[in-house]
PAZA-445907 format. One line per field, with one value per residue (C-alpha): residue number from 0; residue in one letter; y negated, x, z negated. Coordinates in Angstrom, 1 decimal, decimal comma, padded with zeros to 4 digits. Example, Ala and Ser with C-alpha at 12.3 -4.5 7.8 and 13.67 -1.06 7.14 Angstrom:
BEGIN
n 0/1
res a/s
yy 004,5/001,1
xx 012,3/013,7
zz -007,8/-007,1
***
This chain:
BEGIN
n 0/1/2/3/4/5/6/7/8/9/10/11/12/13/14/15/16/17/18/19/20/21/22/23/24/25/26/27/28/29/30/31/32/33/34/35/36/37/38/39/40/41/42/43/44/45/46/47/48/49/50/51/52/53/54/55/56/57/58/59/60/61/62/63/64/65/66/67/68/69/70/71/72/73/74/75/76/77/78/79/80/81/82/83/84/85/86/87/88/89/90/91/92/93/94/95/96/97/98/99/100/101/102/103/104/105/106/107/108/109/110/111/112/113/114/115/116/117/118/119/120/121/122/123/124/125/126/127/128/129/130/131/132/133/134/135/136/137/138/139/140/141/142/143/144/145/146/147/148/149/150/151/152/153/154/155/156/157/158/159/160/161/162/163/164/165/166/167/168/169/170/171/172/173/174/175/176/177/178/179/180/181/182/183/184/185/186/187/188/189/190/191/192/193/194/195/196/197/198/199/200/201/202/203/204/205/206/207/208/209/210/211/212/213/214/215/216/217/218/219/220/221/222/223/224/225/226/227/228/229/230/231/232/233/234/235/236/237/238/239/240/241/242/243/244/245/246/247/248/249/250/251/252/253/254/255/256/257/258/259/260/261/262/263/264/265/266/267/268/269/270/271/272/273/274/275/276/277/278/279/280/281/282/283/284/285/286/287/288/289/290/291/292/293/294/295/296/297/298/299/300/301/302/303/304/305/306/307/308/309/310/311/312/313/314/315/316/317/318/319/320/321/322/323/324/325/326/327/328/329/330/331/332/333/334/335/336/337/338/339/340/341/342/343/344/345/346/347/348/349/350/351/352/353/354/355/356/357/358/359/360/361/362/363/364/365/366/367/368/369/370/371/372/373/374/375/376/377/378/379/380/381/382/383/384/385/386/387/388/389/390/391/392/393/394/395/396/397/398/399/400/401/402/403/404/405/406/407/408/409/410/411/412/413/414/415/416/417/418
res x/x/x/x/x/x/x/x/x/x/x/x/x/x/x/x/x/x/x/x/x/x/x/x/x/x/x/x/x/x/x/x/x/x/x/x/x/x/x/x/x/x/x/x/x/x/x/x/x/x/x/x/x/x/x/x/x/x/x/x/x/x/x/x/x/x/x/x/x/x/x/x/x/x/x/x/x/x/x/x/x/x/x/x/x/x/x/x/x/x/x/x/x/x/x/x/x/x/x/x/x/x/x/x/x/x/x/x/x/x/x/x/x/x/x/x/x/x/x/x/x/x/x/x/x/x/x/x/x/x/x/x/x/x/x/x/x/x/x/x/x/x/x/x/x/x/x/x/x/x/x/x/x/x/x/x/x/x/x/x/x/x/x/x/x/x/x/x/x/x/x/x/x/x/x/x/x/x/x/x/x/x/x/x/x/x/x/x/x/x/x/x/x/x/x/x/x/x/x/x/x/x/x/x/x/x/x/x/x/x/x/x/x/x/x/x/x/x/x/x/x/x/x/x/x/x/x/x/x/x/x/x/x/x/x/x/x/x/x/x/x/x/x/x/x/x/x/x/x/x/x/x/x/x/x/x/x/x/x/x/x/x/x/x/x/x/x/x/x/x/x/x/x/x/x/x/x/x/x/x/x/x/x/x/x/x/x/x/x/x/x/x/x/x/x/x/x/x/x/x/x/x/x/x/x/x/x/x/x/x/x/x/x/x/x/x/x/x/x/x/x/x/x/x/x/x/x/x/x/x/x/x/x/x/x/x/x/x/x/x/x/x/x/x/x/x/x/x/x/x/x/x/x/x/x/x/x/x/x/x/x/x/x/x/x/x/x/x/x/x/x/x/x/x/x/x/x/x/x/x/x/x/x/x/x/x/x/x/x/x/x/x/x/x/x/x/x/x/x/x/x/x/x/x/x/x/x/x/x/x/x/x/x/x/x/x/x/x/x
yy 048,0/047,4/045,9/048,2/049,6/049,8/049,8/049,8/047,0/045,4/042,7/043,7/040,7/041,6/038,1/038,0/041,6/040,6/037,4/039,0/040,6/043,3/043,9/040,4/041,3/038,2/035,9/037,7/037,4/033,7/033,1/035,1/033,0/029,9/031,5/032,9/029,7/031,3/028,4/024,9/025,0/027,2/026,0/027,7/027,2/026,6/025,6/021,9/021,9/025,3/026,9/026,0/028,8/026,5/023,5/024,1/022,1/022,8/022,7/022,2/024,0/023,6/024,9/028,7/028,8/027,1/029,6/031,6/028,8/030,1/033,7/035,3/035,0/032,1/033,1/030,1/027,5/027,1/024,6/023,3/024,9/024,8/021,1/020,2/022,1/020,2/016,7/016,7/019,4/019,2/016,8/015,5/017,1/020,2/021,6/025,4/026,6/029,9/029,6/031,7/032,1/033,8/035,3/032,1/029,9/032,0/031,9/028,1/027,8/030,0/027,9/024,6/026,1/026,8/023,1/022,2/020,5/022,6/024,8/028,4/029,3/027,1/029,0/032,3/033,4/035,6/036,6/037,8/040,2/038,2/039,1/035,6/032,7/031,2/027,4/026,5/024,6/027,3/030,0/028,4/028,1/031,7/033,0/031,2/032,0/035,5/037,0/035,1/034,5/031,5/030,7/029,9/033,5/035,0/036,0/037,8/038,3/041,2/042,4/046,2/048,5/045,6/044,2/041,1/042,2/039,7/040,6/038,8/038,0/040,9/043,3/043,6/044,0/042,9/043,8/042,4/043,2/040,7/040,3/039,9/037,1/035,5/035,6/033,4/030,9/032,2/034,3/033,5/030,5/030,8/031,3/033,9/036,0/036,4/036,7/040,0/039,5/040,6/041,9/039,2/041,3/038,1/036,8/037,9/040,0/041,2/041,8/043,0/045,6/047,8/051,2/050,8/053,0/051,2/050,2/050,4/047,2/047,4/045,5/047,2/045,4/045,7/044,3/042,4/040,7/041,0/038,0/039,7/042,9/041,1/039,2/042,3/044,3/041,7/041,5/045,2/045,3/042,6/044,3/041,6/044,1/047,8/049,7/053,2/054,5/054,7/058,2/059,0/058,7/055,1/054,1/055,7/054,0/050,6/051,3/052,4/049,2/047,1/049,0/048,4/044,7/044,5/046,3/043,9/040,9/042,3/042,8/039,2/037,8/039,7/038,4/034,8/034,4/036,6/033,7/031,6/034,5/035,3/031,9/030,4/028,2/025,2/025,9/026,6/023,2/021,5/023,1/021,8/018,4/018,2/019,2/016,6/013,9/014,4/013,3/010,1/009,7/010,1/011,9/014,4/017,5/016,1/015,1/018,5/020,6/022,0/022,5/018,9/017,0/014,3/011,3/008,9/010,4/010,0/009,3/006,2/002,8/001,7/004,4/002,8/005,7/004,0/000,3/-001,7/-001,9/001,1/004,9/007,8/009,0/011,9/014,4/013,4/013,3/017,0/018,2/016,4/018,1/021,4/021,0/020,1/022,8/025,5/027,8/027,8/027,8/030,2/030,2/028,6/026,7/023,5/021,4/022,6/022,3/018,6/017,8/015,7/016,3/020,1/020,7/024,4/023,7/027,1/028,8/026,5/027,2/030,9/031,2/029,5/031,5/034,8/033,7/032,4/035,2/038,0/035,5/034,6/037,7/035,4/035,7/032,5/032,6/036,2/036,1/033,2/033,9/033,8/030,3/028,9/029,4/025,7/024,7/027,6/029,2/032,3/031,9/033,1/030,7/027,4/025,8/023,4/020,5/021,7/022,0/018,5/017,1/018,4/018,3/015,6/015,6/014,4/011,9/014,6/016,5/019,0/019,9/018,5/018,2/015,1/012,4
xx -076,3/-075,3/-072,5/-069,5/-070,1/-067,0/-066,6/-064,1/-065,4/-064,6/-066,2/-068,6/-067,6/-064,7/-063,1/-063,2/-061,9/-058,9/-058,1/-058,4/-055,4/-057,4/-060,5/-061,9/-064,6/-064,0/-064,3/-067,4/-069,0/-068,2/-069,7/-072,8/-073,2/-073,6/-075,6/-078,1/-078,4/-077,1/-074,7/-074,5/-070,8/-067,7/-064,5/-061,6/-057,9/-056,4/-053,1/-052,9/-051,7/-053,0/-049,5/-047,5/-047,8/-046,1/-048,5/-052,2/-055,3/-058,6/-061,5/-065,1/-066,9/-070,5/-070,3/-070,4/-068,3/-065,4/-065,0/-062,7/-060,1/-059,5/-058,8/-055,6/-053,6/-051,3/-049,0/-046,6/-049,2/-051,1/-053,9/-055,8/-059,1/-060,9/-060,0/-061,4/-064,6/-065,0/-064,1/-066,0/-068,7/-069,7/-071,8/-074,9/-073,9/-076,0/-074,4/-074,2/-070,9/-069,0/-065,5/-062,6/-060,4/-057,4/-058,0/-056,6/-058,9/-061,9/-060,9/-060,6/-064,0/-065,5/-063,9/-065,1/-068,6/-068,7/-068,2/-071,1/-068,8/-070,2/-073,3/-072,0/-075,4/-074,5/-071,3/-070,6/-067,1/-065,3/-062,1/-058,9/-056,3/-053,2/-049,8/-048,4/-047,8/-044,5/-043,6/-043,4/-040,1/-038,4/-039,9/-038,5/-035,1/-035,2/-036,1/-033,2/-030,5/-031,6/-033,5/-031,6/-034,7/-036,4/-039,4/-041,5/-041,1/-042,7/-046,4/-047,0/-045,6/-046,4/-045,3/-045,0/-043,1/-041,2/-040,1/-041,0/-041,6/-041,8/-043,1/-041,9/-043,8/-042,1/-043,3/-039,9/-040,3/-037,5/-037,7/-035,7/-035,9/-038,3/-036,8/-033,3/-034,7/-036,3/-033,1/-031,6/-034,5/-036,5/-039,7/-043,0/-044,0/-043,1/-046,7/-047,3/-044,4/-046,2/-049,8/-051,5/-054,8/-054,4/-057,9/-060,5/-063,4/-064,6/-065,7/-069,0/-067,0/-063,4/-061,6/-058,1/-056,1/-055,0/-056,4/-056,5/-054,2/-051,4/-052,5/-056,2/-058,1/-060,3/-060,9/-061,4/-064,4/-065,8/-069,2/-068,7/-072,1/-075,8/-075,4/-072,6/-074,6/-077,6/-075,4/-073,4/-076,6/-078,0/-074,7/-074,7/-078,4/-077,9/-074,9/-072,4/-070,0/-069,5/-068,9/-067,9/-067,4/-063,7/-062,4/-061,1/-057,6/-058,2/-059,7/-056,8/-054,3/-055,9/-055,7/-052,1/-051,1/-052,9/-051,1/-047,8/-048,5/-049,4/-046,2/-044,2/-045,8/-045,2/-041,5/-041,2/-043,0/-040,6/-037,6/-038,9/-039,8/-037,0/-034,6/-037,3/-038,7/-035,3/-034,3/-035,5/-038,7/-036,5/-034,5/-037,6/-039,1/-035,9/-036,0/-039,5/-038,8/-035,9/-038,1/-040,7/-037,9/-037,9/-041,5/-042,0/-045,7/-046,9/-050,0/-049,6/-050,0/-053,2/-054,6/-053,8/-055,2/-058,6/-059,6/-058,9/-062,2/-062,8/-064,5/-062,3/-058,9/-057,7/-054,2/-055,2/-054,5/-058,1/-059,0/-057,1/-054,6/-052,2/-051,6/-052,3/-049,3/-047,7/-047,5/-048,1/-045,1/-043,3/-044,1/-047,7/-048,6/-047,9/-049,0/-052,4/-052,9/-051,9/-054,5/-057,2/-056,5/-054,3/-057,2/-058,5/-055,4/-055,8/-052,1/-052,8/-049,5/-050,9/-049,5/-046,0/-046,2/-047,2/-044,4/-041,6/-039,5/-039,7/-040,8/-041,7/-045,3/-046,7/-044,2/-045,4/-049,1/-048,5/-046,7/-049,6/-052,2/-050,5/-051,0/-054,6/-056,1/-055,9/-056,7/-060,0/-060,6/-060,8/-059,3/-059,9/-061,8/-062,8/-066,4/-068,8/-070,9/-068,1/-067,5/-064,0/-062,9/-062,3/-065,9/-067,6/-067,8/-069,4/-072,0/-069,7/-067,0/-068,8/-072,2/-073,7/-072,7/-069,1/-069,1/-070,5/-067,4/-065,4/-067,7/-069,8/-071,9/-070,0/-071,3/-072,6/-074,2/-071,3/-069,8/-066,3/-063,8/-064,2/-061,8
zz 102,2/098,5/096,6/096,7/100,2/102,4/106,1/108,9/111,1/114,4/116,6/119,4/121,4/123,7/123,6/119,8/119,6/121,8/119,8/116,4/114,8/113,0/115,1/114,9/112,4/110,3/113,3/114,4/111,0/110,8/114,2/113,2/110,1/112,2/115,0/112,5/110,5/107,3/107,0/108,4/108,9/108,7/106,9/108,6/109,2/112,6/114,1/114,4/118,1/119,0/119,1/116,0/113,3/110,8/110,9/110,3/109,3/107,8/110,3/109,5/112,4/113,3/116,9/116,9/120,1/118,3/115,5/117,6/117,3/113,7/114,7/113,6/110,4/109,4/106,5/106,6/105,5/102,3/102,6/099,5/100,5/097,1/096,5/099,9/099,2/096,0/097,3/100,5/100,3/096,7/094,6/096,3/099,7/100,1/103,2/103,3/104,4/104,9/103,5/104,6/101,5/099,9/096,4/094,7/096,8/095,8/092,1/092,2/093,9/091,2/088,4/089,8/090,3/086,6/086,0/088,3/090,8/093,6/094,1/094,5/096,1/099,0/099,8/101,6/100,5/103,0/101,3/102,9/101,4/100,5/099,1/099,4/101,7/102,7/102,7/106,4/106,3/104,3/106,5/109,6/108,0/106,9/110,4/111,9/109,3/108,1/111,0/113,6/115,7/117,1/114,8/117,9/119,0/115,9/116,3/113,0/109,5/107,2/103,8/103,6/101,3/099,7/103,1/104,9/108,5/111,4/114,9/117,9/121,1/122,9/120,2/118,4/114,6/112,2/108,5/105,6/101,9/100,4/097,0/098,4/100,6/097,6/095,6/098,3/098,0/100,9/101,1/099,3/097,3/093,6/092,4/095,1/093,8/090,5/091,7/090,8/092,7/096,3/097,2/096,8/095,4/093,6/097,0/098,7/101,2/101,0/104,3/105,2/107,1/104,1/104,7/108,5/110,6/112,4/115,9/115,2/115,8/112,7/109,5/106,1/104,7/101,2/100,2/096,9/096,1/096,9/099,2/101,0/101,3/102,9/105,3/106,4/106,8/109,2/111,1/111,7/112,7/115,3/116,7/115,9/114,4/114,8/111,6/110,5/106,9/105,9/105,0/101,5/102,9/104,0/100,7/098,8/101,1/100,3/096,6/096,9/098,7/096,1/093,3/095,2/095,4/091,7/090,8/092,9/091,3/087,8/088,7/090,0/086,9/084,6/086,5/086,8/083,1/081,6/080,8/079,2/077,2/075,8/074,5/071,2/070,9/070,3/073,5/075,4/074,3/075,3/078,7/079,4/078,1/080,4/083,3/082,3/082,4/086,2/086,5/088,5/087,7/091,3/090,0/092,9/090,7/089,2/092,6/094,2/091,4/092,4/088,8/087,7/088,2/085,6/087,1/085,2/084,4/080,8/082,2/084,1/082,5/082,3/079,8/076,9/076,4/078,8/078,7/081,9/084,2/082,5/083,3/080,9/078,9/080,6/078,0/077,3/081,0/081,5/078,0/078,5/081,9/080,4/077,6/080,2/082,8/081,1/080,4/083,9/086,1/089,0/090,1/093,4/093,3/094,8/091,9/092,4/096,2/095,8/093,2/094,8/091,7/092,0/088,5/088,1/087,1/088,1/085,7/082,8/083,5/083,9/080,6/078,8/080,6/079,6/076,0/076,4/078,5/075,9/073,1/074,6/076,7/079,8/083,3/085,2/088,4/088,3/086,9/087,8/084,8/082,1/080,8/080,3/076,7/075,9/076,9/075,2/071,7/070,3/067,6/064,9/066,0/065,9/065,4/068,0/065,8/065,8/069,6/070,0/068,4/071,3/074,2/076,0/079,0/082,1/084,6/086,9/084,0/083,6/080,3/080,0/077,2/075,0/076,2
***
């Protein structure tokens, strides 16, 4: 078993196989991780009341028998997995956990690991293919008005061939054009529309149903790290999962669907940014300043961002930048955050989800990232060894003395921008 190996996998346990949407391999692997002592806990997502697909919670599971509670996909929720890993399982806590994550979750975890906020060695990342999640309230409204169905009758959602397909409890499938839905304000979250990472090969294991024939209860599984290779190898040897090699047609079909997803995201990005790209710089600045005027200084975007981690925020009144009893100026609040996190944004969309003023923050960060990425040859969250550009310099770019002007050691020993 080596990095790059691919399998079609399914759970050996009949109950897990029955509960899983695509063969139950992911659930079986998570249970095995606990049973074998590879991890102390599993961080999964489950329905809050056991039945509502539109309301979910994170669950830190230590009992292997309860892992099955997280079986199945929930596309109408988007929990802040990386932030929770950092806040509650990082620092001095040395718990080893298996984390079920979308590509943006995995990218955020990698970014905060670079900043020494968590120990990547303590994590087993099991990534799931993703072409976007839907805001729960908007999704329910869409199902009623556009699909003319009861949201409680929906058992599965899927994006295929540019269509959003919902499956009802009686097996009925209803498909609608995804981009047409999104023009009406429905469909995926804004950041998901423009995301071009659908297969989480940056995790230890990448799982999904692309490449699996319709009706087959199997999971297309790719080994993406040495840790993942050792783990999968042990799972196969102990009989937890059954595997078979995918045919060339399955591999090509997976690649085709990935290309299709990237083409769709590129099309959405071009549409979403077209107006801003075509106006003058002065008009673009006026647009963003107008957006910043909406800000009520609730700090929700900062608190939701998984990358933002300073122990004492520069924007708090007790740092001297903001006077006691006052709030940061509209413009400087967002420009300061942009300077801190702009190079490492992973397009998770948590900031915009949390914003009560509906400022299109993901659009702002994406436009900056599009400029910074080729400039520094850096794509955030894709390589755990590559340092973020604003906390690293090549020898020919700066001496150690130059770097020390801009960097200091943080309270936990991490390198952080000079405040």
